[in-house]
N, CA, C and O atoms as a MOPAC input file, in Angstrom:
PM7 MOZYME 1SCF
protein

 N    189.05900 1    90.81300 1   114.82100 1
 C    187.54000 1    90.55000 1   114.77400 1
 C    186.83100 1    91.85500 1   114.82300 1
 O    187.36800 1    92.84100 1   115.32800 1
 N    185.44900 1    91.88900 1   114.23100 1
 C    184.84300 1    93.00200 1   114.04100 1
 C    183.92300 1    93.22400 1   115.46400 1
 O    183.88900 1    92.38400 1   116.36200 1
 N    183.20000 1    94.49100 1   115.49200 1
 C    182.39300 1    94.73300 1   116.40800 1
 C    181.53500 1    93.83300 1   116.97600 1
 O    181.34500 1    93.76700 1   118.19100 1
 N    180.93200 1    93.03900 1   116.04700 1
 C    179.88700 1    91.95000 1   116.42100 1
 C    180.50600 1    90.77000 1   116.95400 1
 O    179.80300 1    89.90800 1   117.48100 1
 N    181.81700 1    90.63600 1   116.86500 1
 C    182.48600 1    89.16500 1   117.27800 1
 C    182.68500 1    88.48200 1   116.21300 1
 O    183.55900 1    87.62100 1   116.31900 1
 N    182.01000 1    88.60200 1   114.91800 1
 C    182.28900 1    87.92500 1   113.86000 1
 C    183.67000 1    88.01900 1   113.19100 1
 O    184.37100 1    89.02700 1   113.27300 1
 N    184.03400 1    86.85100 1   112.49000 1
 C    185.41900 1    87.00500 1   111.89800 1
 C    185.13500 1    86.64800 1   110.39900 1
 O    184.10200 1    86.15300 1   109.94800 1
 N    186.22400 1    86.99000 1   109.75400 1
 C    186.32000 1    86.37300 1   108.31400 1
 C    187.67400 1    86.51800 1   107.75200 1
 O    188.41500 1    87.43900 1   108.09400 1
 N    187.99500 1    85.64300 1   106.92000 1
 C    189.31900 1    85.75000 1   106.15400 1
 C    189.40700 1    86.36300 1   104.84100 1
 O    188.50900 1    86.11400 1   104.03600 1
 N    190.34800 1    87.11600 1   104.51800 1
 C    190.43600 1    87.82600 1   103.21400 1
 C    191.82800 1    87.37900 1   102.69700 1
 O    192.90800 1    87.33800 1   103.28500 1
 N    191.50700 1    87.07600 1   101.49600 1
 C    192.86900 1    86.57000 1   100.70900 1
 C    193.51500 1    87.79000 1   100.38300 1
 O    193.11600 1    88.90000 1   100.73600 1
 N    194.83400 1    87.48500 1    99.49000 1
 C    195.41700 1    88.73500 1    99.08600 1
 C    194.89000 1    89.56100 1    98.21200 1
 O    195.09200 1    90.77300 1    98.14300 1
 N    193.95200 1    88.66200 1    97.27900 1
 C    193.11400 1    89.47900 1    96.20600 1
 C    191.93900 1    90.18800 1    96.88500 1
 O    191.04900 1    90.59300 1    96.13700 1
 N    191.80600 1    90.40800 1    98.31100 1
 C    190.97800 1    91.19300 1    98.93200 1
 C    189.42700 1    90.40200 1    98.64800 1
 O    188.39800 1    91.07000 1    98.74800 1
 N    189.38300 1    89.17600 1    98.34900 1
 C    188.08500 1    88.25100 1    98.45800 1
 C    187.82800 1    87.65500 1    99.65000 1
 O    188.79800 1    87.14700 1   100.21200 1
 N    186.68500 1    87.58200 1   100.22000 1
 C    186.41000 1    86.92700 1   101.52200 1
 C    186.69400 1    85.43300 1   100.93300 1
 O    186.54100 1    84.97700 1    99.80000 1
 N    187.19000 1    84.82000 1   102.20300 1
 C    187.61100 1    83.29000 1   101.99900 1
 C    186.75100 1    82.69200 1   103.21100 1
 O    187.02400 1    81.53400 1   103.52600 1
 N    185.92200 1    83.23300 1   103.80100 1
 C    185.00800 1    82.43900 1   104.86100 1
 C    183.58200 1    82.99800 1   105.01800 1
 O    183.29300 1    84.15300 1   104.70300 1
 N    182.80700 1    82.20600 1   105.46900 1
 C    181.25100 1    82.79200 1   105.25800 1
 C    180.96000 1    83.45800 1   106.54600 1
 O    179.92100 1    84.11800 1   106.53400 1
 N    181.62600 1    83.44500 1   107.66000 1
 C    181.28800 1    83.95800 1   109.00200 1
 C    180.60100 1    85.36200 1   109.03800 1
 O    179.75000 1    85.61300 1   109.89100 1
 N    180.98700 1    86.27200 1   108.09400 1
 C    180.50100 1    87.64200 1   107.91700 1
 C    179.18800 1    87.45200 1   107.09000 1
 O    178.29900 1    88.29900 1   107.17600 1
 N    179.05300 1    86.33600 1   106.27900 1
 C    177.97300 1    86.22300 1   105.41800 1
 C    176.73700 1    85.58900 1   106.12000 1
 O    175.59600 1    85.75600 1   105.69100 1
 N    176.99600 1    84.94200 1   107.09100 1
 C    175.89800 1    84.15100 1   107.94900 1
 C    175.59600 1    85.01800 1   109.17800 1
 O    175.84000 1    84.57900 1   110.30200 1
 N    175.00400 1    86.39000 1   108.97100 1
 C    174.82400 1    87.14700 1   110.17600 1
 C    173.44700 1    86.50600 1   110.84700 1
 O    173.22700 1    86.37600 1   112.05100 1
 N    172.66200 1    86.17500 1   109.84600 1
 C    171.56000 1    85.58100 1   110.61800 1
 C    171.64200 1    84.26300 1   111.64300 1
 O    170.87700 1    83.97900 1   112.56400 1
 N    172.77700 1    83.58500 1   111.19300 1
 C    173.12300 1    82.42100 1   112.10500 1
 C    173.56400 1    82.97600 1   113.29500 1
 O    173.18800 1    82.51900 1   114.37400 1
 N    174.51100 1    84.14800 1   113.18800 1
 C    175.22100 1    84.70700 1   114.29400 1
 C    174.15600 1    85.30500 1   115.25600 1
 O    174.26200 1    85.25000 1   116.48100 1
 N    173.20400 1    85.83300 1   114.64800 1
 C    172.29600 1    86.75900 1   115.30600 1
 C    171.34500 1    85.63200 1   116.19200 1
 O    170.94100 1    85.76400 1   117.34700 1
 N    171.16800 1    84.68900 1   115.42400 1
 C    170.37200 1    83.41300 1   116.25900 1
 C    171.10100 1    82.87400 1   117.39000 1
 O    170.52300 1    82.65500 1   118.45400 1
 N    172.48700 1    82.61800 1   117.20400 1
 C    173.15500 1    82.07200 1   118.25700 1
 C    173.41800 1    82.97800 1   119.42300 1
 O    173.67100 1    82.46400 1   120.51300 1
 N    173.37900 1    84.33000 1   119.28400 1
 C    173.45000 1    85.32000 1   120.36900 1
 C    172.07500 1    85.84200 1   121.02900 1
 O    171.94400 1    86.70100 1   121.90100 1
 N    171.06400 1    85.06900 1   120.35800 1
 C    169.68500 1    85.60300 1   120.80200 1
 C    169.38300 1    86.96000 1   120.45400 1
 O    168.82700 1    87.64100 1   121.31500 1
 N    169.64400 1    87.45600 1   119.37600 1
 C    169.33400 1    89.05000 1   118.90300 1
 C    167.75100 1    88.85000 1   118.98100 1
 O    167.15600 1    87.96200 1   118.37100 1
 N    167.19900 1    89.72000 1   119.74800 1
 C    165.68400 1    89.99600 1   119.91600 1
 C    165.00000 1    90.52900 1   118.78200 1
 O    163.77000 1    90.53700 1   118.73800 1
 N    165.93600 1    91.11500 1   117.57900 1
 C    165.14200 1    91.73000 1   116.62000 1
 C    165.50300 1    91.00500 1   115.26800 1
 O    165.54000 1    91.61200 1   114.19700 1
 N    165.78200 1    89.58800 1   115.40600 1
 C    166.11600 1    88.86800 1   114.21000 1
 C    165.11000 1    88.81900 1   113.18900 1
 O    165.46100 1    88.94200 1   112.01600 1
 N    163.82800 1    88.64500 1   113.50600 1
 C    163.04500 1    88.46300 1   112.42200 1
 C    162.65200 1    89.80100 1   111.65700 1
 O    162.37700 1    89.88100 1   110.46000 1
 N    162.67800 1    90.76900 1   112.52600 1
 C    162.44400 1    92.21100 1   111.78400 1
 C    163.84900 1    92.32100 1   110.83300 1
 O    163.77400 1    92.72300 1   109.67200 1
 N    164.94100 1    91.98000 1   111.35700 1
 C    165.99200 1    92.31700 1   110.60800 1
 C    166.06100 1    91.23800 1   109.34300 1
 O    166.62500 1    91.62300 1   108.31900 1
 N    165.57700 1    90.08000 1   109.38400 1
 C    165.57000 1    89.31900 1   108.24600 1
 C    164.27300 1    89.90400 1   107.29100 1
 O    164.33500 1    89.86400 1   106.06200 1
 N    163.35300 1    90.33200 1   107.86500 1
 C    162.22600 1    90.84300 1   106.77100 1
 C    162.98400 1    92.10300 1   106.08000 1
 O    162.92800 1    92.21300 1   104.85500 1
 N    163.56200 1    92.88000 1   106.71700 1
 C    164.31500 1    94.03600 1   106.00000 1
 C    165.19000 1    93.44000 1   105.08300 1
 O    165.06800 1    94.01600 1   104.00200 1
 N    165.86300 1    92.70900 1   105.04700 1
 C    166.81300 1    91.85900 1   104.10800 1
 C    166.01400 1    91.42400 1   103.11900 1
 O    166.37300 1    91.70200 1   101.97400 1
 N    164.89300 1    90.73300 1   103.28700 1
 C    163.93900 1    90.34200 1   102.12100 1
 C    163.49800 1    91.46600 1   101.33600 1
 O    163.56100 1    91.47300 1   100.10700 1
 N    163.02200 1    92.47900 1   102.07800 1
 C    162.45200 1    93.77100 1   101.36200 1
 C    163.69000 1    94.21100 1   100.35500 1
 O    163.51700 1    94.52200 1    99.17700 1
 N    164.81700 1    94.18500 1   100.94900 1
 C    165.65200 1    94.68400 1    99.97300 1
 C    165.99300 1    94.04000 1    98.69600 1
 O    166.14600 1    94.66400 1    97.64600 1
 N    166.11700 1    92.63900 1    98.84200 1
 C    166.22800 1    91.73800 1    97.83900 1
 C    165.00500 1    91.96100 1    96.79600 1
 O    165.21400 1    92.28800 1    95.62800 1
 N    163.93400 1    91.78800 1    97.23900 1
 C    162.44000 1    92.18100 1    96.57400 1
 C    162.71800 1    93.39900 1    95.79600 1
 O    162.63500 1    93.38000 1    94.56800 1
 N    163.01900 1    94.37500 1    96.39700 1
 C    163.19000 1    95.79600 1    95.72400 1
 C    164.27300 1    95.59300 1    94.54700 1
 O    163.97500 1    96.03700 1    93.43900 1
 N    165.26100 1    95.07900 1    94.68700 1
 C    166.38400 1    94.91400 1    93.78700 1
 C    165.76600 1    93.98400 1    92.75200 1
 O    165.97300 1    94.34600 1    91.59400 1
 N    165.05600 1    92.86800 1    92.90200 1
 C    164.56200 1    92.16800 1    91.91300 1
 C    163.60700 1    93.01700 1    91.04000 1
 O    163.66900 1    92.96500 1    89.81200 1
 N    162.70500 1    93.81500 1    91.71300 1
 C    161.65800 1    94.69200 1    90.98100 1
 C    162.52200 1    95.66500 1    89.98800 1
 O    162.15500 1    95.87700 1    88.83200 1
 N    163.51900 1    96.14500 1    90.46600 1
 C    164.35600 1    97.01700 1    89.63600 1
 C    164.87600 1    96.35600 1    88.46500 1
 O    164.70200 1    96.90300 1    87.37700 1
 N    165.59300 1    95.07400 1    88.54200 1
 C    166.02100 1    94.09000 1    87.49300 1
 C    164.98600 1    93.85200 1    86.57500 1
 O    165.15200 1    94.10500 1    85.38200 1
 N    163.62700 1    93.25600 1    87.13400 1
 C    162.57400 1    92.84000 1    86.37000 1
 C    161.86100 1    93.80700 1    85.59200 1
 O    161.24700 1    93.54800 1    84.55700 1
 N    161.97000 1    94.97700 1    86.15200 1
 C    160.88700 1    96.11300 1    85.45700 1
 C    161.59400 1    97.47700 1    85.35800 1
 O    161.19500 1    98.48800 1    85.93600 1
 N    162.75300 1    97.40600 1    84.51800 1
 C    163.51600 1    98.57200 1    84.48500 1
 C    162.45500 1    99.55000 1    83.74300 1
 O    161.93500 1    99.14300 1    82.70500 1
 N    162.13300 1   100.78800 1    84.23400 1
 C    161.46600 1   101.69500 1    83.69300 1
 C    161.97300 1   102.36500 1    82.34400 1
 O    161.31600 1   102.17200 1    81.32100 1
 N    162.95300 1   103.03300 1    82.31500 1
 C    163.83300 1   103.30000 1    81.13600 1
 C    165.25500 1   103.29500 1    81.57500 1
 O    165.54900 1   103.37200 1    82.76800 1
 N    166.17500 1   103.20000 1    80.59100 1
 C    167.58200 1   102.94100 1    81.09700 1
 C    167.86000 1   104.35800 1    81.82300 1
 O    168.86400 1   104.22000 1    82.52200 1
 N    167.42100 1   105.46900 1    81.90100 1
 C    167.83900 1   106.65100 1    82.34100 1
 C    167.43600 1   106.69200 1    83.79000 1
 O    168.09500 1   107.36000 1    84.58700 1
 N    166.19100 1   105.88200 1    84.22700 1
 C    165.57800 1   105.86900 1    85.36500 1
 C    166.25800 1   105.10600 1    86.46100 1
 O    166.35800 1   105.48700 1    87.62800 1
 N    166.82800 1   103.70900 1    85.83500 1
 C    167.38400 1   102.67500 1    86.64100 1
 C    168.28100 1   103.11900 1    87.67800 1
 O    168.14900 1   102.80400 1    88.86100 1
 N    169.38100 1   104.00500 1    87.12400 1
 C    170.30000 1   104.60400 1    88.18200 1
 C    169.84100 1   105.11800 1    89.24400 1
 O    170.25400 1   104.74000 1    90.34100 1
 N    168.73400 1   106.24500 1    89.09500 1
 C    168.21600 1   106.78000 1    90.10800 1
 C    167.48900 1   105.91800 1    90.97300 1
 O    167.60900 1   106.07000 1    92.18900 1
 N    166.67200 1   104.93700 1    90.45800 1
 C    165.90200 1   104.10500 1    91.39600 1
 C    166.92700 1   103.25600 1    92.27300 1
 O    166.70900 1   103.09700 1    93.47400 1
 N    168.09600 1   102.69200 1    91.62500 1
 C    169.13200 1   101.99000 1    92.28400 1
 C    169.85700 1   102.86300 1    93.48300 1
 O    170.22300 1   102.45500 1    94.58500 1
 N    169.94700 1   104.13500 1    92.95100 1
 C    170.66300 1   104.91400 1    93.99700 1
 C    169.75100 1   105.15800 1    95.27700 1
 O    170.12500 1   105.03300 1    96.44300 1
 N    168.58700 1   105.49900 1    94.87800 1
 C    167.54100 1   105.79600 1    95.99500 1
 C    167.47900 1   104.57800 1    96.94600 1
 O    167.51600 1   104.71900 1    98.16800 1
 N    167.39000 1   103.47900 1    96.38800 1
 C    167.33700 1   102.31800 1    97.11500 1
 C    168.69700 1   102.01600 1    98.09900 1
 O    168.66700 1   101.67500 1    99.28200 1
 N    169.79100 1   102.22400 1    97.32200 1
 C    171.06500 1   102.10200 1    98.16700 1
 C    171.40500 1   103.10000 1    99.22300 1
 O    172.05300 1   102.87200 1   100.24400 1
 N    170.88800 1   104.23100 1    98.84700 1
 C    171.06400 1   105.40000 1    99.85200 1
 C    170.34300 1   105.01700 1   101.15700 1
 O    170.78800 1   105.12000 1   102.30000 1
 N    169.05600 1   104.52200 1   100.73600 1
 C    168.05000 1   104.18500 1   101.94100 1
 C    168.61400 1   102.86700 1   102.71100 1
 O    168.46900 1   102.76700 1   103.92900 1
 N    169.19100 1   101.97400 1   102.03000 1
 C    169.78500 1   100.84700 1   102.67900 1
 C    171.06900 1   101.28900 1   103.56600 1
 O    171.09700 1   101.02900 1   104.76900 1
 N    171.87000 1   101.80200 1   103.07900 1
 C    173.18700 1   102.59600 1   103.85200 1
 C    172.75200 1   103.33700 1   104.96500 1
 O    173.17700 1   103.13400 1   106.10300 1
 N    171.82400 1   104.28600 1   104.64000 1
 C    171.39200 1   105.23800 1   105.84600 1
 C    170.24900 1   104.64100 1   106.81700 1
 O    170.18000 1   104.75700 1   108.04100 1
 N    169.48300 1   104.05700 1   106.05200 1
 C    168.14600 1   103.53600 1   106.93600 1
 C    168.56600 1   102.07300 1   107.70500 1
 O    168.05700 1   101.68200 1   108.75500 1
 N    169.50500 1   101.43600 1   107.01000 1
 C    169.68600 1    99.98500 1   107.64700 1
 C    171.09200 1    99.94500 1   108.06600 1
 O    171.39000 1    99.70700 1   109.23600 1
 N    171.87100 1   100.14500 1   107.25600 1
 C    173.39900 1    99.82800 1   107.84400 1
 C    173.79300 1   100.72000 1   109.27500 1
 O    174.39800 1   100.34700 1   110.28000 1
 N    173.27200 1   101.87100 1   108.97700 1
 C    173.47600 1   103.06400 1   110.09100 1
 C    172.67500 1   102.89200 1   111.18700 1
 O    172.98900 1   103.52700 1   112.19300 1
 N    171.63600 1   102.12200 1   111.23200 1
 C    170.65800 1   101.90500 1   112.35600 1
 C    170.47100 1   100.40100 1   112.78700 1
 O    170.83800 1    99.92100 1   113.86000 1
 N    169.94500 1    99.85700 1   111.93600 1
 C    169.80400 1    98.31000 1   112.51300 1
 C    171.01000 1    97.62800 1   112.70900 1
 O    171.17000 1    96.97700 1   113.74200 1
 N    172.02400 1    97.70200 1   111.70700 1
 C    173.21900 1    96.93800 1   111.82400 1
 C    174.09900 1    97.39700 1   113.17300 1
 O    174.67700 1    96.63100 1   113.94400 1
 N    174.05000 1    98.66200 1   113.23600 1
 C    174.77200 1    99.39300 1   114.51600 1
 C    174.09900 1    98.89900 1   115.91800 1
 O    174.70400 1    98.73200 1   116.97700 1
 N    172.66600 1    98.69900 1   115.67200 1
 C    171.86800 1    98.03800 1   116.97100 1
 C    172.43000 1    96.53600 1   116.97400 1
 O    172.78000 1    96.10000 1   118.07000 1
 N    172.51700 1    95.93600 1   116.16600 1
 C    172.98200 1    94.44900 1   116.19800 1
 C    174.56500 1    94.39000 1   116.81900 1
 O    174.99200 1    93.51700 1   117.57600 1
 N    175.25000 1    95.45600 1   116.33700 1
 C    176.61300 1    95.28600 1   116.62600 1
 C    176.86200 1    95.65800 1   118.33700 1
 O    177.73600 1    95.20900 1   119.07800 1
 N    175.80600 1    96.59800 1   118.63500 1
 C    175.80300 1    97.02900 1   120.05800 1
 C    175.56800 1    95.80800 1   120.91600 1
 O    176.28700 1    95.44900 1   121.84800 1
 N    174.57500 1    95.27300 1   120.52500 1
 C    173.79000 1    94.18800 1   121.29400 1
 C    175.00900 1    93.00500 1   121.32300 1
 O    175.26800 1    92.44100 1   122.38600 1
 N    175.66300 1    92.70800 1   120.19700 1
 C    176.66700 1    91.66600 1   120.25100 1
 C    177.89200 1    92.18500 1   121.37800 1
 O    178.48300 1    91.49300 1   122.20700 1
 N    178.02800 1    93.52800 1   121.11500 1
 C    179.42800 1    94.08800 1   122.00600 1
 C    178.96900 1    93.85800 1   123.41200 1
 O    179.71100 1    93.21900 1   124.15800 1
 N    177.68700 1    94.36500 1   123.90200 1
 C    177.25000 1    94.31200 1   125.20100 1
 C    177.21600 1    92.94100 1   125.78800 1
 O    177.62600 1    92.84600 1   126.94400 1
 N    176.77800 1    91.81700 1   125.16000 1
 C    176.81900 1    90.51300 1   125.34800 1
 C    178.21100 1    90.04600 1   125.77700 1
 O    178.55400 1    89.51200 1   126.83200 1
 N    178.88100 1    90.35700 1   124.76900 1
 C    180.40900 1    89.86200 1   125.03800 1
 C    181.13700 1    90.64100 1   126.29900 1
 O    182.18200 1    90.22100 1   126.79400 1
 N    180.55400 1    91.65600 1   126.68900 1
 C    181.26800 1    92.27300 1   127.89100 1
 C    180.75100 1    91.84800 1   129.08800 1
 O    181.35000 1    92.17700 1   130.11200 1
 N    179.52000 1    91.02000 1   129.18200 1
 C    178.79100 1    90.61800 1   130.34200 1
 C    179.56600 1    89.37300 1   130.89300 1
 O    179.89800 1    88.43400 1   130.17000 1
 N    179.82000 1    89.44500 1   132.21000 1
 C    180.60300 1    88.30900 1   132.85100 1
 C    179.76800 1    87.09700 1   132.48300 1
 O    178.54500 1    87.09700 1   132.34400 1
 N    180.69100 1    85.93600 1   132.32500 1
 C    179.75800 1    84.44700 1   132.03800 1
 C    179.35900 1    84.23300 1   133.53700 1
 O    180.02500 1    84.52500 1   134.53000 1
 N    178.02500 1    83.61300 1   133.46900 1
 C    177.45600 1    83.09400 1   134.74400 1
 C    177.84300 1    81.68300 1   134.90600 1
 O    177.85500 1    80.96200 1   133.90800 1
 N    178.13700 1    81.24800 1   135.98300 1
 C    178.61100 1    80.02700 1   136.21900 1
 C    177.34900 1    79.43700 1   137.25800 1
 O    176.78500 1    80.12600 1   138.10700 1
 N    177.10400 1    78.20400 1   137.00800 1
 C    176.28900 1    77.59200 1   138.03900 1
 C    177.08000 1    76.94600 1   139.15800 1
 O    177.73200 1    75.91300 1   139.00600 1
 N    176.98700 1    77.57400 1   140.20800 1
 C    177.79600 1    77.12300 1   141.35800 1
 C    176.74700 1    76.87100 1   142.16800 1
 O    175.78300 1    77.63600 1   142.14500 1
 N    176.77400 1    75.63800 1   143.10400 1
 C    175.77400 1    75.25300 1   144.08000 1
 C    176.74900 1    75.37800 1   145.25700 1
 O    177.95000 1    75.11900 1   145.18700 1
 N    176.11500 1    75.79200 1   146.31300 1
 C    176.57900 1    75.72000 1   147.71600 1
 C    176.19400 1    74.86200 1   148.56600 1
 O    176.64000 1    74.88500 1   149.71300 1

């Protein structure tokens, strides 16, 4: 199980066999992640940027630089910050004792 409590199956060919890790939005919703909408918007912006690169390549030589810049920003600006915040939130949530409704 990963830091966030998600799990996934990987086959002998190293391909993902389940979509638990792919449904990060569903997992965030299930655990009540408070920044779900912001996180989703950032993902939409990434996809729009990739679509823009594909739809309007400036010159063949410029595409690798545009893509490189986008991916560097994604890894540094998103995965190392927002994804780690999400992982910490899920980890802390798992560590909290479960509350029971006991009436006296």
